[in-house]
N, C-alpha and C positions, 0 to 999 in steps of 0.2 A: 504493499500499499504506500510506502514511503517514496517509491519510485513514481507515483501519479503526482503529476503536477498539481491536479485539483486538490488532492489530499494535503500536500505541503502547504498550499495557499490557504486552506480552511483551518490548518494548525496555526499558521502565521497569524490569521484574523483572530483566533481564539486567544493566542499569547498577546496580541495587541490589546483585546479587549481587557484582558486580565492585568496588563500593566496600567492600563488607563482606570480600571476600577480601584486599584491600589491608591491612587490620588484621589479619584473621585467616584465612589460607588455608585451613586445614582446614575451614571452615566449606562450602567448595563441593565437598568429597570426596563421591563418589557415595554412601557409605554415610550420611554425615550429611543430604545433600538427601533420601534416601529417609524418614531420621527426621522432618525437616522435614515432608514429604509426609503421613506417617501422623499426625503431630501436628495437622495441618491437615485431616485428613479429616472429623472431625465438621463443621466450620465448611463444607466444600466440600458435604456432604450436605444440610446445612440451608440454605445459599445457592441451592441448586437448587430445593429446596422453596418458598422465599421467592420466588423467581423467578417460578414459577408463579402466585403470589399477586399480585405486584407488576405483571405485565404485564396483569393484569385490572382495574388502576386500584384495587387494594385493598393492605393491608399487614397482616401477622401478627405482632404484637409479644408472642404468647403462645408462640413456638416453644421458647423456653428453659424456660419453666414447664413446658410440655408435655413436653419431654425430662426434665425433673427428675421429674415425676409417674411418668411410664412407667418412668424408670430406678429409682424407688423401688419400683414395682410389681415390676419384674423380680428385684429383690433379694429382695423379700418371697416372691414364688413360688419363687424359689430355695430359700431357707429352709424353705419348706414341702414340698421335695422334688420339685417339678415339673420334668420333663426339659427339656433346654435348646431343643428345637425348638418345644416348646409354649409355652416362655417366648417366644421370638421371635415366635410367631404372635400370642400374646396382646399383647405390646407394640406390635406394628404395628397391630393391630386398634384397640386402646386409643387410640393416637396418633391413628389415622383419625377414631375417633369424637370425639376431643376437637376436632379439626380440623372435623368436621361440625358441632358445637355453633355454632362461629364461624361457619360458612358459612350455618347457618339462620338465625341472628340477623341477619346482612348480607342475605341473601337475602329472606327473608319478612317481617321487620320492618323493613327499610330503614334499620337503624342503620349510621351510618359504621363502617367496618373498625377503624380506629384507636381508636374508643371501645369497641367490642366487645372487641378484643383486649387492650386494656387492662385491662378488667374481668375477663376470663377469666384473664389473666396472673397476678391477684392470688387469683382464686378456685382455680386449679390448685395454686398453692403452699400456699393454706390448707388443701385437702384433704389435701396431703402430711403437714401438721403434725396435722391430725385424726387421721391413719391411724396416724401414729407417735408422736404427743405430743412432738414435736421431738427424738426421739432418732435417733442415727446407726445404720447399719448397715454394719459395719467388715469388713475383709479377713477376719478370723478366722470371720465368720458367713456367708462365702460359700464355696460348693465350689470345689475346684481347676479342674474342668472349666468352670465359669461363667466364673472368671476368666481361664482360660488361652485361651479360644476367640479373642478378638480379638488376642491376642499371637502367636498359632502363626504360624510363618513357613512361607511357600509361595513357592518361587521367589524367594527373597531379599527378600520383602516380608511384613510381618504381614498377617494375615487382615482387619483393620480397613483397611488400605490397599487390598486387594483388592476389599472391599466398596465403597469410595468409587469406584473404577475401574469397577466394575460398574454403579454408580448414575448415573455419568457417561455410560457409553455407553448404558444403556437410556434416560436421560432424553433424550439427544440423539435417539435414535431416536423417542422419544415425540413430542417437539416437532415434528420434521421430517416424520414419516411417519403419525401419527394424526389423525383428525379433531378429536379435542379438543385436541391440543397446538396445531393451528392455530386453533382457536376462541379459544383463550386469548388469542392476539394480536389476533384480529379483535374480540373484546370491548373489550380494551384500547384499540386504535387508534381505534375508531370504534364504540361502541355502538349508535347509532342504524342505521347501516348493517348491523351485525351483526344486529340484529333482522330487517331487510328481507331479509337472507340466510337467516333461517329459524333462527338461533343463539338459544337462550335464555340472556340475559346472566346472570340470577340462577343459573341451574343451572350455569352454566360456573363463575362465582366460587364456587359451592358445591363443585364438583370440584376447583378449585384449594385451597381451604382443606383438604379430605380429603388431597389429596396432599401437602401441606405436613405435615400432622398425622401422617401415616403414617410419613415421612422422620424427622420428630421421635421418634416412637416407637421406631424402629430406633435411631437415634442415643443415644437413652437409655440402651438397653441396653449398647451400645458404650461410652459414657461411663463407667458405672458399672462394667462389668466390667474395663476397661483401668485405672481408677484404683483400683479397689477400695475404694471408699466411696460411700455414698448418704445424703444428708441433705437438708434442707428448702431451702437456698440454694445447692444445686449448680447450676453454670452461670449463677449470678448476673449479670445485665447482658450476657449471651451475645448476646442478641437484637440489641443495638446492633451487635456485630461482624457478625452475618448480615446486617443492612441495610447496613452499611457495605460488605460485601463484594460485594452486588448493585450498589450505586449505583456503586462504584469500578470495577466490571465492566462498566458501561454499561448496566445495567438501568435504563430510564427510570421514574422515580417517577410521571409521568403515565400510564404505561401503553403497552402496544402495541409496545414495542421492546426488544431484549436478544437475548443469545445464550447458550448454554451454556458456550461457551468463555469468554465475558466473565466469567461469574459464578464459574467455576472459577479464572480468573486473578486475578480481584478477590480471592477468598479466600486463593490462594497469596501474594499481595503482602502482606496482613495477616498471614499464617502466618509469612513470612519477617522480616517486621518484628519479630513477637513473639518469635521464636526467637534473632533476631541482636542484639537490643539488650544482653541480658545479657552475650553473648559479647565484644561490642566494649566494654563497660565504660560503657553508657548505662543510667540508670535506666529500668526497665520502666514507670514513670509517664508517660514520654515517648511510649509508645505511643498513649495517649488523644490527646494532641496531634497526633501523626503522622496518626492515623486521622482524626482531625476535618478536619485540612488537607486530606487526600487526598479526603474527601467533598467540601468545599466546591470543590476543583478541579475534581473529577468532575462535579458538579453544573453549574459555570459552563461546562464544555466541552460538556455536553449541551445547555444552554440557548443557547450559540452555534451549536451544530449545527443545533438546530431553527429558531432564527432565520435562518440561511442557506437552510434549505431552504424557508421560507415566502416569502423575497423572490424566489427563483427561481421557484417556483410562480406568484408575482403577475407577474413579468417575462414569463413564458410566456403567461398570461392576456392581459396587455396587448398583448404582440405578436400574439395571434391575433385580437384585437380590432381 
């Protein structure tokens, strides 16, 4: 079990909670842990979308800008009197369309995904500025129903947390049971073999970007409604947390490896750190250093694991020879 990345990460989270509890025991109270999960829900949803992209040997750095644009559109539609169900459909569709733009540029033009999404990240935020002239949409400009939905309680948890749970469950089924879910890993693991198996590599990567964009669009509404504010720089830099959650969770940057449980626990690890640092009296600025250290350790562990696997294969080949 200790060879399992998910098991090691789960133990690390338990050790982290234990260390925090020594300083502030109330942090591990069930109600507070539920609040931490709710706070981390946007990161969990985005990390799952990012996982779909990363396992195909790509990366999406535009997820936070996508979130911001969709969140702003949601707030503007609410101000125009559009019903909430239509707003939700609109932002998911818009997020998917923005993801499709990334996917098409990567698929049809062969531009590296990191270059494409760095560009669209700036474009999406520029569109927000053009739409609003830099103005904010504040709580008093939003309807009560728009703001209340993510915060509404159901069985002891806010709706936002239940949406995250539903996305986790749905994504786990998608990865394990659907042909597209399996194709994502096949494309990232060995693109040439995937082609021989009849899988369209470009189309699969395109689909991964669409999935990531749709989840970013959904998260855009949840973010804006929960915090009751929309502006150009909303979720600025959040894309780095999303990538960090995936890497810490064992999603291989080289593609082809990872798990839903790993991505979720990577996000929870960062969420616990973010919520715990102010409680124990440590400056939140240390979060960046801790996250960076965790990324380096995770990448080092991934590299060692891949190295061991390669040596074993070579030994087996030599033995057979």
